[in-house]
Each structure stands twice: as C-alpha cells, then as structure tokens.
Z-matrix of the N, CA and C atoms (Angstrom, degrees):
N
C 1 1.445
C 2 1.527 1 109.25
N 3 1.309 2 117.61 1 135.20
C 4 1.452 3 123.37 2 -178.79
C 5 1.523 4 110.57 3 -84.95
N 6 1.335 5 116.09 4 133.76
C 7 1.459 6 120.08 5 176.43
C 8 1.520 7 109.93 6 -72.95
N 9 1.321 8 116.17 7 142.83
C 10 1.456 9 121.55 8 176.06
C 11 1.527 10 109.00 9 -105.15
N 12 1.329 11 115.64 10 172.20
C 13 1.470 12 120.38 11 177.49
C 14 1.522 13 110.68 12 -61.41
N 15 1.314 14 118.11 13 -27.60
C 16 1.465 15 120.74 14 178.28
C 17 1.524 16 112.31 15 -77.10
N 18 1.323 17 117.86 16 -21.73
C 19 1.462 18 121.32 17 177.47
C 20 1.530 19 111.97 18 -77.30
N 21 1.322 20 116.76 19 -32.70
C 22 1.468 21 120.62 20 -176.16
C 23 1.526 22 113.77 21 -58.19
N 24 1.346 23 119.89 22 -49.15
C 25 1.464 24 117.39 23 -178.36
C 26 1.523 25 112.76 24 -64.17
N 27 1.311 26 117.44 25 -32.55
C 28 1.465 27 119.87 26 178.23
C 29 1.525 28 110.69 27 -64.60
N 30 1.316 29 116.15 28 -48.29
C 31 1.454 30 121.84 29 -179.39
C 32 1.533 31 110.76 30 -62.22
N 33 1.331 32 116.66 31 -45.66
C 34 1.467 33 121.15 32 -178.15
C 35 1.524 34 112.00 33 -68.27
N 36 1.336 35 117.71 34 -39.00
C 37 1.459 36 121.33 35 -179.84
C 38 1.520 37 110.88 36 -65.76
N 39 1.318 38 117.64 37 -39.93
C 40 1.467 39 120.34 38 176.94
C 41 1.527 40 110.11 39 -58.57
N 42 1.315 41 116.73 40 -44.97
C 43 1.473 42 120.03 41 178.53
C 44 1.526 43 111.06 42 -62.84
N 45 1.335 44 116.69 43 -44.83
C 46 1.471 45 120.63 44 -178.78
C 47 1.523 46 111.34 45 -63.54
N 48 1.318 47 116.99 46 -41.59
C 49 1.473 48 121.03 47 -178.90
C 50 1.529 49 111.78 48 -68.91
N 51 1.333 50 116.79 49 -21.11
C 52 1.464 51 119.75 50 177.98
C 53 1.534 52 112.04 51 -96.66
N 54 1.346 53 116.42 52 11.39
C 55 1.456 54 120.10 53 171.75
C 56 1.514 55 117.34 54 110.73
N 57 1.323 56 118.73 55 -4.67
C 58 1.464 57 120.22 56 179.88
C 59 1.529 58 110.28 57 -74.32
N 60 1.334 59 116.64 58 130.89
C 61 1.462 60 119.91 59 176.30
C 62 1.536 61 109.51 60 -82.81
N 63 1.333 62 116.80 61 172.40
C 64 1.464 63 119.66 62 -176.61
C 65 1.526 64 112.81 63 -59.50
N 66 1.340 65 119.80 64 -45.18
C 67 1.468 66 117.63 65 179.31
C 68 1.534 67 113.42 66 -57.53
N 69 1.321 68 116.87 67 -34.25
C 70 1.461 69 120.29 68 177.97
C 71 1.516 70 110.99 69 -68.47
N 72 1.330 71 117.17 70 -46.03
C 73 1.475 72 121.19 71 178.71
C 74 1.526 73 109.30 72 -63.41
N 75 1.318 74 116.80 73 -42.76
C 76 1.464 75 120.50 74 179.25
C 77 1.532 76 110.28 75 -59.51
N 78 1.314 77 116.96 76 -49.76
C 79 1.456 78 120.97 77 -176.33
C 80 1.518 79 114.33 78 -69.34
N 81 1.327 80 117.47 79 -35.01
C 82 1.460 81 121.13 80 -174.96
C 83 1.520 82 114.75 81 -92.80
N 84 1.339 83 118.07 82 -24.30
C 85 1.467 84 120.35 83 -175.39
C 86 1.524 85 112.46 84 -121.92
N 87 1.317 86 116.83 85 -50.58
C 88 1.470 87 119.74 86 -166.66
C 89 1.530 88 114.55 87 -87.81
N 90 1.303 89 117.67 88 -44.10
C 91 1.466 90 120.62 89 -177.47
C 92 1.521 91 109.19 90 -62.27
N 93 1.291 92 116.25 91 121.88
C 94 1.454 93 120.62 92 -179.56
C 95 1.516 94 114.63 93 85.40
N 96 1.337 95 118.66 94 -2.39
C 97 1.462 96 121.44 95 178.35
C 98 1.524 97 109.01 96 -67.22
N 99 1.303 98 117.11 97 142.03
C 100 1.466 99 122.59 98 -176.19
C 101 1.527 100 113.37 99 -59.43
N 102 1.324 101 118.41 100 -26.45
C 103 1.469 102 121.02 101 -178.63
C 104 1.530 103 113.68 102 -88.56
N 105 1.326 104 117.47 103 -15.15
C 106 1.464 105 121.56 104 -175.69
C 107 1.523 106 109.85 105 -84.07
N 108 1.349 107 115.02 106 127.57
C 109 1.464 108 120.98 107 -175.20
C 110 1.526 109 113.35 108 -89.81
N 111 1.319 110 118.30 109 -18.91
C 112 1.456 111 119.44 110 -177.80
C 113 1.505 112 111.92 111 179.64
N 114 1.327 113 116.69 112 -172.77
C 115 1.466 114 121.11 113 -176.95
C 116 1.534 115 111.92 114 -71.81
N 117 1.336 116 116.15 115 162.65
C 118 1.463 117 119.86 116 178.61
C 119 1.524 118 111.53 117 -70.44
N 120 1.324 119 114.67 118 154.39
C 121 1.467 120 121.88 119 175.20
C 122 1.523 121 107.73 120 -132.01
N 123 1.324 122 115.85 121 142.28
C 124 1.459 123 118.78 122 177.40
C 125 1.519 124 109.12 123 -82.65
N 126 1.336 125 116.07 124 132.67
C 127 1.464 126 122.75 125 177.64
C 128 1.526 127 108.28 126 -128.86
N 129 1.317 128 116.49 127 172.07
C 130 1.463 129 122.07 128 174.74
C 131 1.523 130 108.59 129 -114.82
N 132 1.334 131 116.32 130 137.38
C 133 1.458 132 119.49 131 176.84
C 134 1.534 133 109.26 132 -81.18
N 135 1.322 134 117.18 133 -172.50
C 136 1.469 135 121.58 134 -177.15
C 137 1.528 136 113.35 135 -63.11
N 138 1.325 137 116.72 136 -25.19
C 139 1.463 138 121.04 137 178.28
C 140 1.530 139 111.84 138 -96.93
N 141 1.339 140 115.76 139 15.64
C 142 1.461 141 123.26 140 177.76
C 143 1.537 142 112.85 141 64.68
N 144 1.332 143 116.82 142 29.42
C 145 1.461 144 121.64 143 175.03
C 146 1.523 145 108.68 144 -95.88
N 147 1.332 146 117.13 145 139.46
C 148 1.464 147 119.36 146 -178.62
C 149 1.528 148 112.40 147 -71.52
N 150 1.316 149 114.70 148 141.99
C 151 1.456 150 123.14 149 174.39
C 152 1.520 151 107.42 150 -140.73
N 153 1.313 152 116.31 151 163.98
C 154 1.456 153 120.70 152 175.09
C 155 1.521 154 108.85 153 -106.21
N 156 1.329 155 115.95 154 137.45
C 157 1.456 156 122.82 155 -178.76
C 158 1.524 157 108.99 156 -122.04
N 159 1.333 158 115.15 157 132.35
C 160 1.460 159 121.44 158 177.37
C 161 1.519 160 107.11 159 -122.56
N 162 1.321 161 117.03 160 119.60
C 163 1.459 162 121.18 161 178.50
C 164 1.522 163 110.79 162 -71.56
N 165 1.334 164 115.27 163 142.10
C 166 1.459 165 121.39 164 177.51
C 167 1.525 166 109.26 165 -110.60
N 168 1.319 167 117.06 166 156.23
C 169 1.464 168 120.59 167 -174.41
C 170 1.522 169 113.21 168 -67.13
N 171 1.331 170 117.99 169 -17.28
C 172 1.459 171 120.65 170 179.69
C 173 1.531 172 112.47 171 -91.61
N 174 1.317 173 117.40 172 8.26
C 175 1.462 174 121.84 173 178.70
C 176 1.515 175 113.57 174 93.02
N 177 1.316 176 118.67 175 -11.73
C 178 1.456 177 121.26 176 176.96
C 179 1.524 178 109.35 177 -78.60
N 180 1.329 179 115.47 178 170.96
C 181 1.462 180 121.52 179 179.25
C 182 1.522 181 108.81 180 -130.10
N 183 1.313 182 116.04 181 132.71
C 184 1.459 183 122.24 182 174.31
C 185 1.523 184 106.56 183 -92.84
N 186 1.320 185 117.21 184 124.65
C 187 1.460 186 122.93 185 -176.56
C 188 1.522 187 109.07 186 -113.02
N 189 1.338 188 116.07 187 135.78
C 190 1.462 189 121.29 188 173.97
C 191 1.516 190 108.87 189 -110.28
N 192 1.337 191 115.91 190 119.78
C 193 1.451 192 122.78 191 175.73
C 194 1.528 193 107.05 192 -100.91
N 195 1.322 194 116.33 193 102.83
C 196 1.465 195 120.39 194 -174.55
C 197 1.530 196 112.77 195 -69.01
N 198 1.329 197 118.05 196 -26.93
C 199 1.462 198 120.45 197 -179.84
C 200 1.532 199 111.12 198 -63.31
N 201 1.340 200 116.53 199 -34.89
C 202 1.462 201 121.34 200 -178.85
C 203 1.525 202 112.74 201 -107.65
N 204 1.333 203 116.56 202 -1.53
C 205 1.467 204 122.37 203 -176.69
C 206 1.527 205 110.74 204 52.85
N 207 1.349 206 114.95 205 48.24
C 208 1.459 207 121.04 206 -178.81
C 209 1.520 208 111.10 207 -129.61
N 210 1.307 209 114.42 208 146.73
C 211 1.461 210 122.97 209 174.41
C 212 1.524 211 107.40 210 -113.12
N 213 1.318 212 116.61 211 144.35
C 214 1.461 213 121.21 212 174.97
C 215 1.512 214 109.70 213 -150.06
N 216 1.326 215 116.12 214 162.56
C 217 1.467 216 122.38 215 -178.12
C 218 1.518 217 108.42 216 -106.37
N 219 1.334 218 115.70 217 135.80
C 220 1.459 219 123.12 218 174.07
C 221 1.512 220 110.11 219 -116.99
N 222 1.311 221 116.24 220 151.04
C 223 1.438 222 121.31 221 175.29
C 224 1.516 223 112.23 222 91.29
N 225 1.304 224 114.68 223 150.35
C 226 1.466 225 120.53 224 177.14
C 227 1.517 226 109.94 225 -83.93
N 228 1.325 227 117.74 226 140.65
C 229 1.467 228 118.83 227 177.96
C 230 1.522 229 111.40 228 -67.75
N 231 1.319 230 115.19 229 151.18
C 232 1.463 231 119.74 230 176.25
C 233 1.506 232 109.33 231 -86.09
C-alpha cells in the first residue's frame, strides 16, 4: 500500500510522541521519501513561533510543531 500525504503526519507524530527528535524522524522516515520534495526549512507560524516545513511533491507542506511534537499537512493537493 502506498503512503499518502495524510499518512505521513500520523506516522511522524507517533514517532515524535514516543521520543524521536526531528533529526531521527527526518533520517528514518522523511529523507528520501517519495512524497518529500526537499529538505526542511524553518518558518514562523502566526504567533511568530518557529516550525519546520517540508515541501511535498503534490504542493502540500508537512509542518512539524516542536512545542506539541506534532506533524500536520497544510495546503490543498494539486
């Protein structure tokens, strides 16, 4: 079964909630994944808090919120 962009945040969040830091999730799940378009970039959310953003090949963005150890997808797929 092929993973979708909606599967990625679930998989990554489970790892983060069980103690995996971002470099571990990046190296074990995201880096080289068929849906990932490139390396992470640091961005600021609406409250000026830093987050990590990973572009996906379908135009969506996978966001890591380190304060809550959660990943989520933004943007509509193309």
